[in-house]
KEKE-954336 format. One record per residue (C-alpha): x, y, z. Coordinates in steps of 0.02 Angstrom, whole numbers, plus 32768, in hexadecimal, padded with zeros to 4 digits. Layout:
<pts>
@x = X | y = Y | z = Z
...
</pts>
This chain:
<pts>
@x = A438 | y = C16C | z = 9447
@x = A3F9 | y = C1DE | z = 93BC
@x = A399 | y = C14E | z = 936D
@x = A348 | y = C123 | z = 9414
@x = A313 | y = C1D8 | z = 942C
@x = A2C8 | y = C1DF | z = 937D
@x = A265 | y = C13E | z = 939C
@x = A221 | y = C180 | z = 943F
@x = A1EF | y = C224 | z = 93EC
@x = A197 | y = C1C7 | z = 935F
@x = A133 | y = C160 | z = 93DC
@x = A104 | y = C1FE | z = 943B
@x = A0D4 | y = C256 | z = 9399
@x = A063 | y = C1C4 | z = 9367
@x = A00C | y = C1C3 | z = 940F
@x = 9FFC | y = C27F | z = 941D
@x = 9FB5 | y = C28E | z = 936D
@x = 9F31 | y = C20A | z = 938E
@x = 9F06 | y = C251 | z = 9438
@x = 9EF6 | y = C300 | z = 93ED
@x = 9E70 | y = C2C1 | z = 9376
@x = 9E16 | y = C267 | z = 9404
@x = 9E17 | y = C301 | z = 9470
@x = 9DD5 | y = C375 | z = 93E5
@x = 9D2B | y = C352 | z = 93F1
@x = 9EE4 | y = C389 | z = 960C
@x = A0AB | y = C3C7 | z = 97B7
@x = A11C | y = C370 | z = 97EE
@x = A119 | y = C2B3 | z = 97ED
@x = A073 | y = C279 | z = 97A8
@x = A02C | y = C1F3 | z = 9739
@x = 9F89 | y = C1AE | z = 96F3
@x = 9F5F | y = C163 | z = 979A
@x = 9F66 | y = C213 | z = 97E5
@x = 9F13 | y = C27A | z = 975E
@x = 9EB7 | y = C311 | z = 97A4
@x = 9E1E | y = C2D1 | z = 97FF
@x = 9D7F | y = C332 | z = 9821
@x = 9D69 | y = C362 | z = 98D7
@x = 9CAC | y = C346 | z = 98D2
@x = 9C4E | y = C2A2 | z = 98E6
@x = 9BDF | y = C24D | z = 9867
@x = 9B26 | y = C267 | z = 988C
@x = 9A92 | y = C1FA | z = 9859
@x = 9A48 | y = C21A | z = 97AD
@x = 99A0 | y = C26F | z = 97A1
@x = 9914 | y = C1FC | z = 9766
@x = 98DC | y = C259 | z = 96CA
@x = 9978 | y = C24B | z = 965B
@x = 99CE | y = C1C3 | z = 95F7
@x = 9A68 | y = C1B3 | z = 958B
@x = 9A0B | y = C1C3 | z = 94E5
@x = 99BC | y = C267 | z = 951B
@x = 9A62 | y = C2AE | z = 9556
@x = 9AC3 | y = C285 | z = 94B9
@x = 9A35 | y = C2C7 | z = 944B
@x = 9A3F | y = C36D | z = 94A9
@x = 9AFC | y = C368 | z = 9498
@x = 9AE9 | y = C351 | z = 93DA
@x = 9A75 | y = C3E8 | z = 93D4
@x = 9AEE | y = C452 | z = 943A
@x = 9B7F | y = C425 | z = 93C7
@x = 9B1A | y = C458 | z = 932D
@x = 9AF0 | y = C500 | z = 937C
@x = 9BA5 | y = C51D | z = 93AC
@x = 9BDE | y = C4F1 | z = 92FC
@x = 9B69 | y = C572 | z = 92AE
@x = 9B8B | y = C5FD | z = 932D
@x = 9C48 | y = C5F0 | z = 9345
@x = 9C92 | y = C658 | z = 92B9
@x = 9D44 | y = C672 | z = 92F6
@x = 9DB5 | y = C670 | z = 938D
@x = 9E6A | y = C685 | z = 93BF
@x = 9EC0 | y = C63B | z = 9457
@x = 9F6E | y = C632 | z = 94A0
@x = 9FAC | y = C57D | z = 949C
@x = A037 | y = C532 | z = 9504
@x = A071 | y = C484 | z = 94D4
@x = A0E9 | y = C429 | z = 9549
@x = A133 | y = C37A | z = 954D
@x = A16A | y = C351 | z = 95FE
@x = A1A1 | y = C2BB | z = 9663
@x = A157 | y = C27B | z = 9706
@x = A1CF | y = C2E6 | z = 976C
@x = A18B | y = C383 | z = 971A
@x = A222 | y = C3A5 | z = 96AC
@x = A1F1 | y = C3FB | z = 960A
@x = A243 | y = C3A5 | z = 9574
@x = A1F5 | y = C415 | z = 94EF
@x = A182 | y = C4AB | z = 94EB
@x = A12B | y = C50D | z = 9462
@x = A0BE | y = C5A7 | z = 947D
@x = A05A | y = C604 | z = 93FB
@x = 9FB3 | y = C648 | z = 93C1
@x = 9F32 | y = C5D5 | z = 9372
@x = 9EB3 | y = C62D | z = 9305
@x = 9E12 | y = C5DF | z = 92C5
@x = 9D9B | y = C621 | z = 923F
@x = 9CFE | y = C5BF | z = 9213
@x = 9CDE | y = C54F | z = 91C0
@x = 9D88 | y = C4FC | z = 91B2
@x = 9E21 | y = C56A | z = 91C0
@x = 9EA1 | y = C565 | z = 924C
@x = 9F4C | y = C5B6 | z = 9254
@x = 9FD3 | y = C5AF | z = 92DA
@x = A05D | y = C62E | z = 92F5
@x = A0ED | y = C5FD | z = 9368
@x = A123 | y = C684 | z = 93E2
@x = A199 | y = C61F | z = 9452
@x = A1ED | y = C575 | z = 9452
@x = A26B | y = C51D | z = 94C0
@x = A2B0 | y = C472 | z = 94EB
@x = A2D0 | y = C3E1 | z = 9475
@x = A2C6 | y = C415 | z = 93BF
@x = A2B0 | y = C35D | z = 9391
@x = A214 | y = C34A | z = 93FC
@x = A1CE | y = C3EE | z = 93BA
@x = A1EB | y = C3BB | z = 9305
@x = A1B0 | y = C307 | z = 9313
@x = A127 | y = C313 | z = 9397
@x = A0E7 | y = C3C3 | z = 93B9
@x = A0EF | y = C40A | z = 9309
@x = A096 | y = C375 | z = 92B9
@x = A016 | y = C37D | z = 9346
@x = 9FEF | y = C433 | z = 931F
@x = 9FF0 | y = C413 | z = 9263
@x = 9F76 | y = C382 | z = 9275
@x = 9EFA | y = C3F4 | z = 92CF
@x = 9F08 | y = C476 | z = 9244
@x = 9EF4 | y = C3F1 | z = 91BB
@x = 9E61 | y = C39F | z = 9214
@x = 9E09 | y = C448 | z = 921E
@x = 9E23 | y = C45D | z = 9162
@x = 9DDB | y = C3B1 | z = 913E
@x = 9E80 | y = C36B | z = 90FF
@x = 9E83 | y = C2E5 | z = 9186
@x = 9DD3 | y = C2AA | z = 91AA
@x = 9DBC | y = C240 | z = 9245
@x = 9D0C | y = C23A | z = 928A
@x = 9D38 | y = C250 | z = 9340
@x = 9CA6 | y = C2BF | z = 9376
@x = 9C51 | y = C29A | z = 941B
@x = 9BAA | y = C278 | z = 93C9
@x = 9B1F | y = C1F7 | z = 93BF
@x = 9B70 | y = C1B6 | z = 931E
@x = 9C0D | y = C183 | z = 937D
@x = 9BD9 | y = C165 | z = 9432
@x = 9B51 | y = C129 | z = 94A5
@x = 9B4B | y = C168 | z = 9559
@x = 9B33 | y = C105 | z = 95F9
@x = 9B02 | y = C184 | z = 967D
@x = 9B5C | y = C172 | z = 9724
@x = 9B18 | y = C202 | z = 978A
@x = 9B2E | y = C2BD | z = 97A2
@x = 9BC2 | y = C320 | z = 97E2
@x = 9BFC | y = C3D2 | z = 97FE
@x = 9C90 | y = C40B | z = 9793
@x = 9CC2 | y = C4B5 | z = 97D7
@x = 9C28 | y = C524 | z = 97C9
@x = 9BD2 | y = C4B1 | z = 974B
@x = 9B5A | y = C423 | z = 9773
@x = 9B76 | y = C391 | z = 96FC
@x = 9B33 | y = C2EA | z = 96C6
@x = 9BBB | y = C265 | z = 96CE
@x = 9BBA | y = C1DD | z = 964A
@x = 9C23 | y = C14C | z = 960F
@x = 9C45 | y = C169 | z = 9556
@x = 9C37 | y = C0C6 | z = 94F6
@x = 9C7F | y = C0CF | z = 9445
@x = 9C1A | y = C07B | z = 93BD
@x = 9CB6 | y = C034 | z = 9367
@x = 9D6A | y = C00D | z = 9390
@x = 9DC5 | y = C0A4 | z = 934B
@x = 9E65 | y = C0F7 | z = 9389
@x = 9E14 | y = C1A0 | z = 9369
@x = 9D86 | y = C17A | z = 93E1
@x = 9D9A | y = C166 | z = 949D
@x = 9D5A | y = C101 | z = 952F
@x = 9D3E | y = C162 | z = 95CF
@x = 9CD1 | y = C1DE | z = 962B
@x = 9C79 | y = C27E | z = 95F8
@x = 9C39 | y = C30B | z = 9664
@x = 9BAC | y = C366 | z = 960A
@x = 9B67 | y = C40C | z = 9647
@x = 9AB5 | y = C3F5 | z = 9686
@x = 9A7D | y = C4A0 | z = 9644
@x = 9ADE | y = C4B4 | z = 95A1
@x = 9AF3 | y = C3FC | z = 9570
@x = 9BA8 | y = C41F | z = 9545
@x = 9C3F | y = C3B4 | z = 9571
@x = 9C98 | y = C3FB | z = 960A
@x = 9D19 | y = C372 | z = 9628
@x = 9D58 | y = C2D1 | z = 95D7
@x = 9DC3 | y = C246 | z = 9621
@x = 9DF3 | y = C1B1 | z = 95BA
@x = 9E65 | y = C150 | z = 9546
@x = 9E5C | y = C11B | z = 948E
@x = 9DDC | y = C095 | z = 9466
@x = 9E5F | y = C037 | z = 9401
@x = 9F16 | y = C016 | z = 942B
@x = 9F83 | y = C096 | z = 93D1
@x = A018 | y = C025 | z = 93AF
@x = A084 | y = BF9C | z = 93FA
@x = A0F6 | y = C020 | z = 9443
@x = A06E | y = C08B | z = 9492
@x = A034 | y = C023 | z = 9526
@x = 9FB1 | y = C0A1 | z = 955C
@x = 9F82 | y = C157 | z = 9545
@x = 9F10 | y = C1AC | z = 95C5
@x = 9ECE | y = C25C | z = 95B5
@x = 9E68 | y = C2DF | z = 9610
@x = 9E1C | y = C376 | z = 95BA
@x = 9DC8 | y = C405 | z = 9617
@x = 9D58 | y = C485 | z = 95C1
@x = 9D2C | y = C538 | z = 95EE
@x = 9C9C | y = C5A8 | z = 95BB
@x = 9CD4 | y = C642 | z = 9559
@x = 9C53 | y = C6BC | z = 9515
@x = 9BCC | y = C637 | z = 9511
@x = 9C3C | y = C5B3 | z = 94C1
@x = 9C8B | y = C51B | z = 9515
@x = 9D41 | y = C514 | z = 94DE
@x = 9DD8 | y = C4AE | z = 9518
@x = 9E35 | y = C4EC | z = 95B1
@x = 9EB8 | y = C467 | z = 95D1
@x = 9EEC | y = C3BD | z = 958E
@x = 9F5D | y = C342 | z = 95E8
@x = 9F91 | y = C2A0 | z = 9591
@x = 9FF9 | y = C217 | z = 95E2
@x = A04E | y = C1A7 | z = 9561
@x = A09B | y = C103 | z = 959C
@x = A121 | y = C0CF | z = 951F
@x = A160 | y = C01B | z = 9529
@x = A215 | y = C016 | z = 956C
@x = A21C | y = C0D5 | z = 957A
@x = A1A0 | y = C0FD | z = 9605
@x = A11F | y = C187 | z = 960E
@x = A11F | y = C234 | z = 95C1
@x = A09C | y = C2BA | z = 95D5
@x = A055 | y = C335 | z = 9558
@x = A008 | y = C3D3 | z = 95A2
@x = 9FA5 | y = C44F | z = 9539
@x = 9F63 | y = C4F0 | z = 9586
@x = 9EE4 | y = C560 | z = 952F
@x = 9EE1 | y = C615 | z = 956C
@x = 9EAD | y = C6C7 | z = 953C
@x = 9E1D | y = C698 | z = 94CA
@x = 9DD1 | y = C71C | z = 945A
@x = 9D2F | y = C6DA | z = 940E
@x = 9CCF | y = C719 | z = 9375
@x = 9D3C | y = C7B4 | z = 9369
@x = 9D16 | y = C7CE | z = 92AF
@x = 9C5B | y = C7C6 | z = 92CD
@x = 9C67 | y = C83D | z = 9360
@x = 9CCC | y = C8BB | z = 92FB
@x = 9C4C | y = C8B7 | z = 9270
@x = 9BC0 | y = C8D4 | z = 92ED
@x = 9C1B | y = C96C | z = 9332
@x = 9C3A | y = C9BE | z = 9288
@x = 9BE0 | y = CA67 | z = 927C
@x = 9B4A | y = CA69 | z = 9209
@x = 9B54 | y = CAF0 | z = 9184
@x = 9AC8 | y = CB6E | z = 9199
@x = 9A50 | y = CB7C | z = 9106
@x = 9A0B | y = CC27 | z = 90D4
@x = 9951 | y = CC06 | z = 90C1
@x = 9927 | y = CCB4 | z = 907E
@x = 98D7 | y = CCBB | z = 8FD1
@x = 994D | y = CCE7 | z = 8F45
@x = 995C | y = CDA2 | z = 8F32
@x = 990A | y = CDBF | z = 8FDA
@x = 993D | y = CE4A | z = 9051
@x = 994C | y = CE57 | z = 910E
</pts>
């Protein structure tokens, strides 16, 4: 029984680690066939845009974000659950990012299976920190170097109007994905992703489907929620939920801007009032 549990956890860890890299660039009984669907309908695409234009604007937006985002913190909640909503493991903590490549994570609460936390959640968090530091380089960016876009139409996602595109990876790579993108029509930022890895993860992982939703915080589009459904051969489906809350963006820069400027006495030396 213990060996079976370890095998299952290893398969989950493998899938979650790969899906975490893909996503870097979503109760009750549910499954990939019932992932959260948008309540709005797909509208016809305007005539003056094409996929090459959209992804070029997306590249430009990503470069601007990279230069302007100096730091952030957010409250992360990681959960592994089953299709009945039972939480098998949970880890909560604060993720802190400082440009260009430093991330740290401090655990504030944990519960459930220690085995799943050690073999799935902790490696998942560590891989994100190491990827930020350049120790594990996987070119998974949603960029013109990795993807072409087939535009499908336009759709409302909450208050944002978006272009909808089929993302077509330029190579078979488990760190790239096949699926759909929703790109904000004003900011040219990714608002939502739905997909699965472009390459099969392993014999044991039959399929892994994910949804990621973004939110706009202080002018930056940052992750809001990830939901990954991993189908493990012989073991069924498990779900990884990641919630991102309580963002504080560019706090260091804002503090520096608010520092009082020392007054300079411009009177000539030896002068009098």
